[in-house]
C-alpha positions in Angstrom: 148.0 134.4 103.4 146.4 133.5 107.0 145.9 137.0 107.3 144.6 137.3 103.8 142.0 134.5 104.3 140.6 136.2 107.5 140.4 139.6 105.9 138.4 137.7 103.1 136.3 135.7 105.4 135.1 139.1 107.2 134.4 140.9 104.2 132.1 137.8 103.2 130.2 138.2 106.6 129.9 141.7 105.9 128.6 141.1 102.7 126.3 138.4 103.5 125.0 140.7 106.2 124.2 143.2 103.9 122.5 141.3 101.5 120.3 139.9 104.1 119.4 143.3 105.3 118.5 144.4 101.7 116.6 141.2 101.0 114.5 142.0 104.4 113.7 145.6 103.3 112.7 144.3 99.9 110.4 141.8 101.4 109.1 144.6 103.7 108.5 146.9 100.4 106.7 143.9 98.9 104.3 143.2 101.8 101.4 144.3 99.7 102.4 142.3 96.9 102.9 139.1 99.0 99.2 139.9 100.5 97.9 140.2 96.8 99.5 136.8 96.0 98.0 135.0 99.1 94.7 136.6 98.6 93.9 137.4 101.9 95.1 139.7 104.9 95.0 138.2 108.5 93.8 140.8 110.9 93.2 140.9 114.8 89.9 141.9 116.2 87.8 142.0 119.5 84.4 141.0 119.2 83.2 144.3 120.4 80.3 145.9 118.7 80.1 148.3 116.8 84.0 148.3 116.6 83.9 144.6 115.6 81.4 141.6 115.5 81.4 137.9 115.0 78.2 136.3 114.0 77.1 132.9 115.0 78.2 131.5 111.4 81.6 133.2 111.9 81.1 136.3 109.5 83.1 139.3 110.7 81.5 142.7 110.6 81.7 146.1 112.6 82.9 149.3 111.4 86.8 148.3 111.7 86.7 145.4 109.5 84.2 147.0 107.1 86.5 149.8 106.5 89.5 147.5 106.1 87.9 145.3 104.0 86.8 148.0 101.8 90.5 149.5 101.6 92.4 145.9 101.2 89.8 145.5 98.0 90.9 148.6 96.7 94.5 147.5 97.0 93.9 144.3 95.5 93.6 141.9 98.4 90.1 140.4 98.1 89.5 138.8 101.5 89.9 139.4 105.1 90.8 136.7 107.7 89.9 137.7 111.2 91.1 136.3 114.5 89.7 137.3 117.9 92.1 138.6 120.2 92.6 140.2 123.6 93.7 143.9 123.3 96.9 143.4 125.2 97.8 140.5 123.0 97.1 142.4 119.5 100.5 144.5 119.3 102.8 141.6 120.4 100.7 139.3 117.7 101.4 142.1 114.9 105.2 142.4 115.8 105.3 138.4 115.6 103.7 138.6 112.5 100.7 136.3 113.5 98.6 139.1 112.2 99.1 141.4 109.2 97.1 144.2 110.8 94.8 145.2 114.0 91.3 146.4 113.0 89.8 146.9 116.2 89.3 149.6 118.8 93.0 149.7 119.6 93.1 153.5 120.5 96.3 155.6 119.5 98.5 156.4 122.5 102.3 157.5 122.4 103.5 153.9 123.7 101.4 152.0 121.1 102.4 154.5 118.4 106.1 153.5 119.3 105.2 149.9 118.7 103.1 149.6 115.7 102.6 151.6 112.3 99.1 153.2 112.5 97.2 154.6 109.8 95.4 157.7 110.1 92.3 157.8 112.4 89.3 155.6 111.7 87.1 155.1 114.5 86.7 157.6 117.6 84.5 157.4 120.7 84.5 158.9 124.3 84.7 156.5 127.2 81.7 155.4 129.5 80.6 153.2 132.3 78.0 150.5 132.7 76.4 150.7 136.1 73.4 149.7 137.8 70.1 151.6 137.3 70.3 155.0 138.9 74.2 154.8 139.2 73.6 154.4 143.0 77.3 155.2 143.6 77.5 158.4 141.3 80.5 157.3 139.4 81.5 160.1 136.6 85.1 159.8 136.6 87.9 156.8 137.2 88.9 159.3 140.4 85.7 158.7 141.9 86.1 155.0 141.8 89.6 155.4 143.2 88.0 157.3 146.3 85.6 154.4 147.0 87.6 152.0 148.7 85.3 149.1 148.0 84.4 149.9 144.2 85.6 147.4 141.7 85.9 148.3 138.0 85.7 146.0 135.1 88.1 146.6 132.0 89.2 144.8 128.9 92.5 143.5 129.3 95.4 145.5 127.7 93.0 148.1 126.9 92.8 152.1 127.5 90.5 151.8 130.3 92.6 149.5 132.4 95.4 152.1 132.1 93.0 155.1 133.0 91.6 153.1 136.1 95.2 152.5 137.5 96.5 156.0 136.6 93.6 157.5 138.4 94.6 155.6 141.5 92.3 152.6 141.3 94.4 150.1 143.2 95.3 146.9 141.0 93.2 144.5 143.0 90.0 146.6 142.1 90.6 146.8 138.6 89.1 143.3 137.3 90.0 142.2 133.7 87.0 140.8 131.7 87.7 138.6 128.8 85.4 140.1 126.9 82.2 142.6 127.0 79.5 139.8 127.6 81.6 138.6 130.6 82.0 142.2 131.9 78.0 142.6 131.3 77.3 139.1 133.4 80.1 140.2 136.2 78.0 143.7 136.5 74.7 141.8 136.7 75.9 139.3 139.3 77.4 141.8 141.5 80.8 141.0 141.2 81.8 144.5 139.6 80.5 148.1 140.7 80.8 149.0 137.2 82.1 148.2 133.6 84.1 150.4 131.3 84.4 150.5 127.7 84.1 153.3 125.0 80.4 154.8 124.8 79.3 153.0 121.7 80.2 149.8 123.0 78.4 150.0 126.0 75.0 151.5 124.0 75.3 148.3 122.0 75.7 146.1 125.0 73.1 147.2 126.9 70.6 147.3 123.9 71.4 143.6 123.1 71.0 142.7 126.8 67.5 143.9 126.9 68.5 144.4 130.6 66.6 147.5 132.1 68.3 147.4 135.4 71.5 148.7 134.1 72.4 151.9 132.3 75.4 153.8 130.7 77.0 157.1 132.3 78.7 158.7 129.7 80.9 160.6 129.0 83.5 159.7 131.8 84.7 163.2 133.0 88.5 162.5 133.2 88.7 160.3 130.0 89.6 161.7 126.7 87.9 161.1 123.4 90.1 158.4 121.6 90.5 157.3 118.1 91.9 154.1 116.6 93.5 153.4 113.4 94.6 150.3 111.5 97.8 149.1 113.2 100.4 147.3 111.1 103.9 146.0 111.9 106.5 148.8 112.2 108.2 147.1 109.3 105.6 147.6 107.1 105.3 151.4 106.5 105.1 151.2 102.8 101.8 148.9 103.3 100.5 151.3 105.8 101.0 154.4 103.3 99.3 152.6 100.5 96.3 152.1 102.9 96.5 155.6 103.9 96.2 156.7 100.2 93.2 154.7 99.8 91.7 155.8 103.4 92.0 159.4 102.4 90.0 158.9 99.1 87.4 157.2 101.1 87.2 160.3 103.4 87.2 162.6 100.6 84.7 160.8 98.5 82.2 160.2 101.3 82.6 156.3 101.2 84.2 156.3 104.7 81.2 158.1 106.1 78.8 155.6 104.5 80.6 152.6 106.2 80.9 154.1 109.7 78.1 156.2 110.3 75.4 153.4 110.4 77.4 152.1 113.2 77.4 155.2 115.4 80.7 156.5 114.5 81.4 160.2 113.5 83.3 160.5 110.1 83.7 164.3 111.1 85.5 163.7 114.3 87.8 161.2 112.8 88.5 163.6 109.9 88.9 166.4 112.4 92.2 165.2 113.8 95.6 163.1 112.7 97.6 160.2 113.4 100.5 162.8 114.5 98.3 164.6 117.0 97.0 161.5 118.6 100.3 159.8 119.0 101.7 163.0 120.4 98.7 163.3 123.1 99.4 162.4 126.7 
C-alpha cells in the first residue's frame, strides 16, 4: 500500500507538471489575445531620433514605434505604451516580461538572436562617428581609434558600437558609455570625448538639432557593417512574432512600410533586400 501511494503521488507530480507546461504554452500562444484584451502593448525604446523619439509632452514617435504602432493596430491592439531604456537593459527587460517588445535600433546580431525572437528587418543603417570639425585626428575606422593611444570614444551602453570598439582593440578604459545621445554630444563638445559613435542617421539628426557648426559626421565607418534592427519579442512569443511578421510583409508589399520609414531617412529597399535569417547568421 505504501508503495502504491508513492507511485500515485509521483504520477500526480508528473501530471501537474505536464498541465503546468501545457498551460504555459497555451498562455504563450494566446499572447496576442492577451494584448488585445488589455488594449495596449508595452515597448522598450531609446530616445534616439530618427529611430525613436519622445517629445516634451511624452508623445512617442520615430520610425521604429511608428511601424510597430501600425502593425499592432492591424493585429487588434490599439495602443503602444513606451518606456525609455538603455540598449543593454532591453533584452533582459523583454526576457523578464517588463516589456512585450523592443522597437528601437536594436540591431540583429547572432547573440541577440539567440536571446530574443526578432521580426523580419525593419530599420537598416550604416555606422558613423561624430567628431570635431575637420576630423583633426583622421578617424575613419574603429582600428584608427585603437591605434591612437589617447583617443576616447563615446558609445551607447549595450549598443553594437561598444562591442565594435572593443573588438577593434580599443581598451575598455577608453570606451566611454554615454547614457543617451544628448550626453554623448555634450561630452564631445566639452572635450571629454574625441568622437561619439552611433548609426549615421542618428548622428545626422543629432548634429542638425544641435545647430553646432564645430562638429561633423564621418560616415560610413570603414570597418563597421550595415546593420538592421527588427522588433524583438520574448523567445516564448514566437506566435505573436509570426503574426507581426505577416502584417509587416503585407505593409512592405503594399508600400505602406516605405511611406512610414522613408520620411525618417531610412531605406525600405535595404530592409527588404535582406532577412532575419541572414542577419542572425552574420558574424
